[in-house]
N, C-alpha and C positions, 0 to 999 in steps of 0.2 A: 343387572346385565349391562355391559358397555355397548352403547350404540355408536355407529360410525359418525365421525364429525361431518358437518356440512361441507360440501365441496364448493370451492370458489367458482363464481360464475363470471359473466362478461364484465360486470362492474369491477370486480377485484382485479382481473387481468388488465383492464383499461387503467385502473389506478396504478398497477405495477409499471405500466408504460410511462405514466406521468412521473413516477418515482425515479425511473431510469434517467430522466433528463438532468436533475440536479446531481445525481451520482456521477454521470458521465462528465459533467462540467467540473465537479470538485476534483475528480481524478485527473482531468486534463490540465487543471491549473497547476499541478505539480511540475509539468514540463512545458507549459505554454510560453514561457519566457525565453526558451532556448534561442530562438532566432530574433526576438525583439530586443534583446539586451544591447546589441550594437547601436541600434537607432535610439534607444532610450539614453544610452551613454552620450551620443552626439547631441541629443536634444536637451537633456536635463543636466548634463555634465556632473554626474555624481562622483564623489571620491571613491577610491578603491574599497573602503570599508562600507560606504553607502551602497555601492553596487552589490556587494555580498549580501547585505541586509535586504535589498530589493528582491534578490533571488531566494534567500533562505527563510525570511521571516514568516512566510506563509506556512511552510512545512513545520517550523518550530511551534508556532501558535496552535496549529492544527493538532500536533502530537500532544502538546501540553494540556489541552482542554478536552480531549476526547472523553476521559473518564468523568469529568465534571458534567459535561453536557449529556452524556448517556444517563447518568443518575438524575440529572435535572429533568430530562424528558419523562422518566418514570414517575416523577412527582407532579409536574404541571401538565403533562399530556404530550405524547410524542408528535401528534399532528400540530399542536399549537407551537411547540418548539421548532418543528420543521418549517412552518410558515414564517415564524419570526426570523429563523436563520436564512430563509430564502429572501426575505425583505432586506436583511442586512447584507447578504451576498450581492444582491442586485444593486443596492445603493453604493456599496464599496466598489463594485465593478465600474459604475458610472464615474465615481470619484477617481479611480485609477486611470481610466481612459483619458480623462482631461486634466490629469495632474500636471502642474507647471513647475514643480520643484521635486527634488529627490525625496525630501522629507515627507511631502504629501503622498507620494507613491508608496513609500515604506509604510506609512500609517494606513493607507488603503489596503495594502497587501496584508497587514496585520488583521484588519477587520474581515478581509476575505478568509483568513485562517479561522477566525472566530465563527464566521458563518459556516465554513466547511466542517468545523467540529460539531456543529448542531445537525448538519444535514446527514453525515455518514451514519452515525448510530441510529438516528431517527428513522432513516429509510429501512435499515435492516430490521429494527424493532417492529416497524409497521408491517413488513413482510411476514414476520413471525406471528403477528396477531391476525392478519387478513387470511392467511393460508393455514387452516387448522388441519387439513388433510395432509398426512406425511408425504405422499407421493407428489402432490401439487406443490407443497412447500419446497421439497427438494428441487423440483424443476425451476421454481421461482428463484431460489437461492443460486442455482446454477447460472441462470441468466444474470443475476446480480453480480456474481463473481466475474463472469465474462465481460460485462460492460465495464466494470471497474478496471480490469486488467487492460482492456483495449483502450480505455480513455487515456492512459498514460502515454501509450504509443501515438495515439491520434493527436494529442495535444501539441507535440512538437511539429507534426506535419501541418496542422491547421495554422500554427504560429507562422511557419515559413510562407504558406500561401497568402495569408492575410497581410503580412508585412511586405510581401512582394508587390501586392496590388493596392494596399491602403497605407495607413500610418500605424505606428506601433500601438496606439490606443485601441485599435479595432480588435486586438486579441482579447480585450476585456469586454467590449460591447456585445460580443456573441453570447455572453451570459444572460443578457437582459430578456430576450424573448422567452427563453426557457423558464427563467424565474417568474416572469409575468404569467406564463401559462400555469405554472405550479400554484401561484397565488390565487388564480381564478378557479382552477379545477380542483385543487386540493380540498377546500372545504366541502365540495360536492361529492367527491369520489372517495376520499380517505376517511376511515372511521377514526374517531378519537379513542384513545386508550391510555390508561395510566394505572398506577398502583393506587387502589382505594385507601390503603392504610400505610403511607410511606414513612411516617414518622417525621421528626424534625430534620431539616437539611443540615448536615454537618459542615459548617463554613470552614472550620480549621482544615478539613481534608482537602479543600481546594488548593491553597498554597502548597500544602505538603505534596499533593500529587504532581503539581507543576514543577516543584523543586526536585522531585524524584525523576521525572521524565526528561525535562529539558537538558540538564547537564549531561546526562548519559547519551542522549541522541546527538547533542552537539559534539561531544568528544569522539563518539564513534564515527560521525560523518567526516570529521577533520583528520582522523588518523591516516587514511589511505594516502592523502596528499602530502602530509608533513611528517609522518612517522610517529614514533612514540615520544612526542613532545611532552615535557613535564606538565605543561598547562592542560593538555587534553587528558592525561592520566589523572590529574587532580580533579578535573571536571567530572570524569566518570566516577571517581571515588566519592566525591561529594554527593552526586546523584544517587549512588547506591546507599549511602548513609541515610539520605532522606527517604529512600524507598523503604528501608527498614523501619523508619519512624512512621511512614504511611501505613505499612502493614500492621504495626503495633496499634495504631489508632483505629484501624478497621476492626481489629480483634477485640478492642476494649470499649469502643464507643457504644452508647445506647442505641443510636440510630446511625450506623456507618454509611458512608457514601457507597462503598462496595461491600455488600453483605458477604461474610465468610461462608454463608449457606450456599452460595453459588458453587463453591468448589466442592461441596458435598454431593452435588448432582452427579450421578453415575455417568461418566462420559465427558463432563465439562472440562476437567483439568487435563486429561490426555489430549482432548481436542485443542485446547488452548496452547499447550506446549508444542504439539506437532504442527499446528498452524504457524507458530512463530518460526519453527525450523523451515517450513516451506517458504516463508517470506525471505529467510536467509538465502535460500537457493535462488529465488527469483531475482532479487535485487543485487545479489553478489555477481551475477553474470552481466548485469547492465554496466557495471564499472568497466568491463573489458570490451564488450561488443561495440559500444558506441565509439570508443577510442580506436578499436580495430578497423571499423568501417571508414572512419575519417583519416586517422593518422597512419595506419598500415596500408590500407588499400587506396588512400588518396581521394575518397569521395568527398564532395562538398557536404555541408551540413544538411541541406535540404535533400540531396541524393541519399545520404545515409538514413535520414528519417523515412523517406519513401521506401527504401529497401527494407527497413525494419518493420514495415507493415506486413510484409509477406508471411512471417511466422504467425500472425494473428488468424490466418485461415484455419490453422489447427485448433486454436483456442476456442473458436465458435462451436466446434463439434465435441470438444472434450467433456465439458460439464454435462450436457444432456445425455451423452452415452453413459457416463458414470452413474447418473441418476437412474437411467433405465436398468442398468445391471443390478443396482441395489433393489429396485422395485420388483425385479423378477426373481429375487431370492438369493442373489449372490451376497455373501456376507460382507458388510461394510469394511471390515478389517482387511479383507482380501483386495478390495478395490482400491482402498487408500494405499495399501502396501504396493500394489501394482503401479499406482500413480507415482509414488516415490521412486520406484525402480525405473519407470519411464523417464522421470526427470534426471535420475543419475545417468541414464543412457544418453540423454542430451548433453550432459557434461562430458561423458565419454567421447562423444563425437567432437566436442569442442577441444578436447585434449589432443585430437589428431590433426587439428588445423595447422597449416603452415602460413607463410606470409602472403599467399595468393590463393586463399580458399574461401571465396565469397559464398558459394552455394553450400559448402560444408558448414560454415558458420551459421548461415540462415537456417539450414536444416536442424542444426544443433539447437538453435534458439526456439524453433517451432516445437521440437520434441520436448525440450525442457519446459516451455510454457504450458504445453498441453498436459504434461504430468503434474505440474504445480496447480493448474486450474482444477484438475480432477481432485487433487488432495484438498485444496482450499474450499471448494464448493461442498464436498461431503463433510468436512470437519466443521464448517460454518453451520451447516444444517444440524449436525450432531450437537454442537455447543448450544445453539439456540433452542433446540428441542429439549435439551436436558435442563435448561433454565426455566424456572417458573415464569409464566406470562407477565406477571407484575414486575419482573426484573429484567425484561427483555432489553431495555435500553442500557442498563449496566453491563449485561452480558455482551451486547454488541460493542460497547465501548472498549471492553477488555480485549476482545478479539482484534479490534482496530489498533489498539495500543500495542498489542503483541506483534502485529504486522509491522508497525513502525520500528519497534525494537529489533525485530528479526531482520528487516531490510537494512537498517543502519549497521547492525552487527555483521551481516553478510558482506556489505561493502568494505567495512573496516578489516575484517579477518582475511577475506580473499584478496582485497586490495593490498594488504600488507605482505601477503605471500608473493603476489605478483611483483610488487615493488622490490622486495628482497632479491628475488631471482633476477629481475632486470638489472639491479645494481651489481650483482655478482657476474652477470654475463657480459655487460658492457665493457669494452676494453679499458684498462687502467690508464691508457694514454689519452682517452677522450677528455675534453674540457669538463670542469666541475659541473657546469650547468647541464651538460649532456648526460652525466652520470646520475642525475636526479630523476628525470622523467623523460618519457618519449617526446612529449611536446617540446621540452627544453632542447633535446638532442636535435630535433628537426629544425628548430629555430637557429641553432648554432651551425648546422649543416648548410642551411640556406646562405650563410655568410661566408662559407669556405669556398675556395676556388675549385672548379672542376672535379676530378676524381676524389679528392679528399672529402669534399662534401657528400658525394654519392656514397662513398665507403662508410662514412659515419652514419648516414641515414639508414643504409642497409643493415649495419650492425645494430643500430637502435631498434629497428623493426624486428629483427631476429630475436633480440633480447626481450622485447616486450611480448612477442609471441611465445617465447619460452616461459615467461612469467605467467601468461594466460594458461598455458598448458598445465603448469604445476598447480595453479589455483583450481583449474577444472578437475584435476585428479583429486585434490583435497575435498572439493565440494561433492564429487561423486561418492567418495567414501562416507562423508557425513550423511548424504541422502540415503545411502544404503543402510547406514545405521538407523536413520529415522524409519526406514521401511521395516527393519526388525522391531523397533519400538511399537510401530503401528500394528504389526502382526500379533504382538503379545498384549499390548495395552487395550486394543479395541475388540478383542475377541468376545463374542457372545453379547455385545451391546446391541440392543434392539430399541428402535423407537416405536412406542405403542401409540395407537390412535388416541386422541383426546376426546373427552366427552363433549358433545355439542353444547353451546351456550344458548340459553333461552332468549337472550337479547344482547344487543351490542354492549350495553352497560355492564354486563357480567363478564365481559372479556378480560377484565382485570381482577376478578375475584381471586383470592389466594388459592393457588392450585398446586398440587404436587408435581414433581418432575414428570415429563413425558417419556423418560428413558428408564429402562430397567436393565 
């Protein structure tokens, strides 16, 4: 007879609160340099290439090491890896705050990426092991998803406030109290968990995974700004070739980094694919809305960041409501499908925006984000529940890697659509620089006299808005297709309760999937 798993108590919920701190900071670090870059440039005088690396190296290292760190946590212990990552993240934050050269700051940002790669899958895997009751786990993962999404928006705002009142290094120092608290409370509150029989760690898979992820993410992120440059196409192609080699290695190695058995869990593969599509939708919109607020509406960077916090109000309620619906018997497939439809509706609103539609764009962002958070929270719960406990780290890392791919692909695909429409709509008589990007057009317009400059700026804003509308329609169609996939692929998938463990040490015993 199957007994109900033990419910989490005050200790586990307190531990979840502690885990939210590093998650919030890691997601904030994606956008925390938005307002600090000008001061960094004035102080450290980096070259153009160095400035790009200061901004991008964090995300690249994070994406490249997620799978490695997830699998490593399964072997050495997720709590141990989390605490090691927190120590590295804190030390790198201190080094970055007081960096005196661009090279030092780049190195510190790279170490921050390494620390972030340990923190994200470890926190998700620990949530999987601490909350064995399906209803409580769904609630915890909903909170996890909401904090991660909100952190990206909050990072840019905090950056602006800190830089306005302190110096640029303060954007890194805010990490130290949270990491110190994690290092103190983590050993007390967090249980250790790992795979008791992990096998030998496959070192060859580490460079293969990085060679698969990094070139693809790099190429996809650069495509929206420079188009189908041969260099980026080659980069993506090389990454896909290494991805094929990586998959072959996982299928043939005695002890693979990512076990193919994960994909045999009923529900894991559709959850992974649909989660990647949801990241496509979320990050694809960011490419347009940030430019819209600043370059079309003329908001300052800090004003734009503050306005962008308003849609977060809907995010906070979306995941808990979705979890409650599933707990009350509504089939998960229907709720996920509804989430995709809501997100598509957000893009539908965005397609109606004109060049002076602040509230419509904010409403579109809120509806879109709410739908995506509904989808991501339920799919994350499904994927982790379908994975055996001993492989929770690897499962978490695959979800995070899929999110990185989906986000980069969304920005590339929708950005390319928007750019193509912009270049088609902008008058042929406009200067070459103005025909490339909205930012270039506004720079040229500022140098033109009187009505000529105003006319060019107005035409460029109209062209950009037309591109945003076209991309929004394309994204809405994609998300409606994802809704259809969810309705068909997630039908009749149920998460069953897990058998209770006799002690904490058994939390990693080999166990079958919790999904049927």
